[in-house]
C-alpha positions, -999 to +999 in steps of 0.1 A: +274+103+556+247+115+531+222+096+515+208+104+480+174+096+473+160+099+438+121+099+428+110+088+395+075+104+387+061+073+368+024+069+362+016+035+374-014+015+363-031+017+331-035+049+312-060+058+287-049+078+255-072+097+231-067+093+194-053+129+194-028+121+220-017+090+202-015+108+168+006+136+185+031+109+202+034+091+168+043+125+150+067+129+180+082+093+176+082+092+137+082+127+124+113+146+111+139+144+138+116+120+156+128+091+180+108+063+194+130+062+223+128+101+233+090+098+227+088+070+251+106+089+277+090+123+271+053+108+271+059+081+297+046+054+271+060+020+263+076+014+228+053-015+225+024+010+225+040+032+202+046+006+174+010-008+179-004+026+176+015+030+144+003-002+130-032+008+139-028+042+123-015+028+091-046+002+087-070+030+096-083+012+130-068+041+149-089+068+136-116+047+120-107+057+084-100+024+065-083+027+032-097+012+003-084-022-006-056-023-031-063-041-064-043-071-068-037-094-098-047-129-098-023-155-111-029-163-152-013-191-168-011-189-206-009-219-225+002-227-260-027-222-286-037-256-303-043-235-336-032-203-348-062-179-351-058-153-377-063-119-367-097-103-371-106-087-402-125-063-383-096-044-373-096-021-404-090+017-408-121+034-395-136+008-376-123+021-343-105-010-337-067-014-333-048-046-340-016-053-318+009-081-328+038-084-302+071-098-313+061-130-293+035-136-317+006-127-293-022-108-311-046-083-295-075-063-309-089-035-290-116-010-297-116+026-290-132+024-254-102+003-240-084+017-211-050+028-220-034+023-188-049-012-184-037-021-218-002-008-213+000-031-183-013-062-201+012-054-229+040-049-205+032-084-191+026-102-223+059-087-238+082-104-212 
């Protein structure tokens, strides 16, 4: 009778990974043709650690480089005006101001220093 014995060479106990090692394992797990399962077997690390490292890398906590906060919009409620205010007469040719009237009846007056991207976003919201 023959007895077969298999020895699994797993590291027992807690391991310490450098930031470079963690990033290399993340590239292996999530890169092109990457696989979390293959990376866990190849590097002998748990899948929970890989997902924790990914979350830390995405937030900047892993490398110490934090992303700037993403600007967010505040909720705004537009109420019906109590009286129609006529468009300012200062929006005349050559004054550097532009009068904009939307199909909804909303009127805006902006000057030459307006941020075009911000104005586009505001008009997009008001035109809905």
